[in-house]
C-alpha positions in Angstrom: 94.1 -4.9 34.6 94.0 -4.8 30.8 96.3 -2.4 29.0 94.9 0.8 27.8 96.2 3.6 25.6 98.2 6.0 27.7 96.8 9.5 27.7 99.1 12.4 28.4 97.2 15.7 29.0 98.2 18.7 27.0 99.7 21.7 28.8 96.5 23.6 27.9 93.2 21.7 27.5 91.5 22.0 24.1 87.8 21.2 23.6 87.5 18.2 21.3 83.8 17.5 20.6 84.6 14.0 19.3 85.1 12.8 22.9 81.7 13.9 24.1 80.1 10.5 23.7 76.3 10.3 23.7 76.0 13.9 25.0 78.5 15.5 22.6 75.9 17.6 21.0 74.9 19.4 24.3 78.0 19.3 26.6 80.2 22.3 26.4 82.8 24.1 28.6 80.9 27.3 28.9 77.7 28.5 30.7 74.9 30.7 29.6 72.2 30.7 27.0 72.7 29.5 23.4 69.4 30.8 22.0 66.6 33.1 22.8 63.4 31.4 23.9 61.0 32.3 26.7 59.6 29.6 29.0 55.9 28.8 29.0 53.9 29.7 32.2 50.8 27.9 33.2 47.9 28.5 35.6 49.4 27.5 38.9 51.8 29.5 41.1 54.4 26.7 41.0 56.0 26.2 37.5 58.3 23.3 37.1 60.6 22.9 34.1 62.0 19.3 34.1 62.4 15.9 32.7 61.6 12.5 34.3 65.2 11.6 35.2 65.9 10.7 38.8 66.6 14.3 39.7 63.3 15.4 38.1 61.5 12.6 39.9 62.6 13.8 43.3 60.6 17.0 42.8 57.5 15.6 41.1 57.2 12.9 43.8 57.4 15.6 46.5 54.8 17.8 44.8 52.4 14.8 44.4 52.9 13.9 48.0 52.1 17.5 49.1 48.9 17.3 47.0 48.0 13.9 48.5 48.1 15.7 51.9 45.4 18.0 50.6 47.7 21.1 50.1 45.9 22.9 47.3 48.7 25.5 46.9 51.1 22.7 45.9 49.3 22.3 42.6 51.7 22.8 39.7 52.4 22.9 36.0 55.2 20.5 34.9 56.7 21.5 31.5 58.8 19.1 29.5 62.5 20.2 29.0 64.1 18.0 26.4 67.8 18.1 27.4 68.9 16.1 24.3 67.6 19.0 22.2 69.4 21.6 24.4 66.2 23.2 25.7 68.0 23.8 29.0 70.2 26.3 27.3 67.3 28.6 26.2 67.4 32.2 27.6 64.2 31.5 29.6 65.6 28.4 31.3 68.9 30.0 32.0 67.1 32.8 33.8 65.6 30.2 36.2 68.7 28.0 36.4 72.0 29.6 35.3 73.5 26.1 35.7 71.3 24.8 32.8 70.3 21.5 34.6 66.8 20.1 35.3 64.8 20.5 37.4 64.1 24.2 37.8 61.2 25.8 39.6 59.6 29.2 39.6 57.3 30.1 42.5 54.9 32.9 41.3 53.1 33.1 44.7 55.9 35.5 45.9 56.6 39.0 44.8 58.8 39.0 42.9 58.6 35.4 41.8 61.2 33.1 43.4 63.5 30.9 41.4 64.8 27.7 42.8 67.3 25.5 41.1 69.1 22.2 42.0 66.9 19.3 43.1 67.9 19.4 46.7 67.3 23.1 47.0 63.9 22.7 45.4 62.9 19.9 47.8 64.0 21.8 50.9 62.2 24.9 49.6 58.9 23.1 49.1 59.2 21.2 52.4 59.7 24.4 54.3 57.1 26.3 52.4 54.4 23.8 53.1 55.8 22.5 56.4 55.6 18.9 55.4 57.9 15.9 54.9 60.7 17.4 57.0 60.9 16.5 60.7 60.1 19.1 63.4 62.7 18.3 66.0 66.2 19.6 65.6 67.8 16.2 65.9 65.5 14.5 63.3 65.6 17.5 61.0 69.4 17.3 61.0 69.2 13.6 60.2 66.9 14.3 57.3 69.2 16.9 56.0 72.2 14.6 56.5 70.7 12.1 54.1 69.3 14.7 51.7 72.7 16.3 51.3 74.4 12.8 51.2 72.3 12.2 48.1 73.3 15.4 46.5 77.0 14.6 47.0 76.8 10.9 46.3 74.4 10.5 43.3 76.9 12.2 40.8 79.2 9.2 41.4 76.3 6.9 40.4 75.0 8.9 37.5 77.9 11.0 36.1 80.5 8.4 37.2 79.2 4.8 37.0 76.3 5.5 34.7 78.3 7.4 32.2 81.2 5.0 31.9 79.1 1.8 32.2 76.3 2.8 29.8 77.0 6.0 27.8 80.8 6.4 27.2 81.9 5.7 23.5 83.9 2.7 24.7 84.1 0.6 27.8 87.2 1.5 29.9 88.1 -0.8 32.8 89.6 1.7 35.2 86.7 4.2 35.4 84.1 1.4 35.5 86.0 -0.4 38.3 86.5 2.8 40.2 82.9 3.9 40.1 81.4 0.4 40.6 83.3 0.1 43.8 82.0 3.5 45.0 78.3 2.7 44.0 78.5 -0.6 45.8 79.9 1.2 48.9 77.0 3.6 48.7 74.4 0.8 48.4 76.0 -1.0 51.3 75.8 2.2 53.4 72.1 2.6 52.6 71.5 -1.1 53.3 73.1 -0.9 56.7 71.1 2.3 57.6 67.9 0.7 56.6 68.5 -2.6 58.4 67.1 -1.1 61.6 65.1 1.9 60.2 62.0 1.8 58.2 63.0 5.1 56.5 66.3 7.0 56.4 65.2 9.2 59.4 63.7 6.4 61.4 59.9 5.9 61.3 59.2 9.2 59.5 59.0 9.3 55.7 60.7 12.5 54.5 62.3 14.3 51.6 65.4 12.3 52.3 63.6 9.1 51.3 62.1 10.7 48.2 65.5 12.0 47.0 67.4 8.7 47.5 64.6 6.5 46.3 64.7 8.3 42.9 68.3 7.2 42.4 69.1 4.2 44.5 65.5 2.8 44.6 65.5 2.9 40.8 68.9 1.2 40.7 68.0 -1.7 42.9 64.7 -2.2 41.0 66.7 -2.6 37.7 65.6 0.7 36.2 69.0 2.4 35.8 71.7 1.5 33.2 70.6 -2.2 32.9 73.2 -2.7 35.6 71.2 -4.7 38.2 73.0 -8.0 37.6 76.4 -6.4 37.3 76.0 -4.7 40.6 74.3 -7.6 42.3 71.6 -5.3 43.5 69.5 -8.2 44.8 72.0 -8.5 47.7 70.9 -5.2 49.1 67.7 -6.6 50.7 67.0 -3.7 53.0 67.2 -1.1 50.2 64.9 -3.3 48.1 62.4 -3.5 51.0 62.5 0.2 51.6 62.1 0.9 47.8 59.1 -1.4 47.5 57.4 0.2 50.5 57.8 3.7 49.1 56.8 2.8 45.6 53.4 1.6 46.8 52.5 5.1 47.7 50.0 6.6 45.2 51.8 9.9 45.0 55.1 8.2 44.2 53.4 6.3 41.4 52.1 9.5 40.0 55.3 11.5 40.5 57.4 8.9 38.7 55.3 9.4 35.5 55.5 13.2 35.3 57.8 14.5 32.4 58.6 10.9 31.4 58.6 10.3 27.7 60.2 6.8 27.4 59.4 3.3 28.5 55.9 1.8 28.7 53.3 4.3 27.6 51.3 3.7 30.8 54.2 5.0 32.8 54.5 8.2 30.8 53.0 11.7 31.3 54.9 14.2 29.1 53.5 17.2 31.0 51.2 17.7 33.9 49.1 20.8 34.2 46.2 19.4 36.2 45.5 16.3 38.4 43.1 15.1 35.7 46.0 14.7 33.3 46.9 11.3 34.9 43.6 10.0 33.5 44.2 11.2 30.0 45.8 9.3 27.1 49.6 9.7 27.5 50.1 9.5 23.7 47.7 12.4 23.1 49.4 14.5 25.7 52.8 13.8 24.1 51.4 14.7 20.7 50.1 18.0 22.0 53.4 18.8 23.7 55.4 18.0 20.5 53.0 20.1 18.4 53.5 23.1 20.7 57.2 22.8 20.7 57.3 22.6 16.9 55.2 25.8 16.6 57.5 27.6 19.0 60.8 26.5 17.4 
């Protein structure tokens, strides 16, 4: 292992913004709102405030799958929250999610409206509300929740651990990259073993567990995260790749992966979604409208 500068922690930690890296402008050691700004509310009972990151994709894929089933009450408005601009720290967003992380959901079909935050909680809420994509038997339901909560506990090692130090940290440090690479490869191996004899994570039934894990690990093995496919040798996880390709053929998944996405190929973007017809509109025009609205509100 190469030598690195020895760091000795101070007796009392002091916030040094210079060590924030790419996200130095938005990361801070306190919670709560930094500015007053109400959230917009659209025409549907379900109001989603999000961004097309893997955690955001989990929820938009589920919503599109519910709509694909013909569940009209699953129609939703998806508002763009630009986390690089600190929009997640507005007073309106903090009221929905005091943890200031996307995605966040308000369900106005209840009295009073119900707030739901954290991606796993939102997925479980919607699956139970519409009685879909969660197994009915106790054993299969438990297996579904096993893999859903595995995702909630494991993905931070991939994103906040490996992804941060491999792709975003101000400098490449051997120890954290080695540490988190080993963990991510262990996770991929676990998924690969599970999927060797199962079409989906719960067996033959496609569920919210698959949607949650596909958003992170499916994107990883398809080379869509951190440009780390070669480094992690993702091609060796053949069962995860087969599972991912199978799921990504679903029309609802293709739509859900576009929602609140404002980077990459324009054909894969849809800054906001307020109606099913938005998928047929010009993505550039939608983005212009969103940016114009945000400028007027700032």
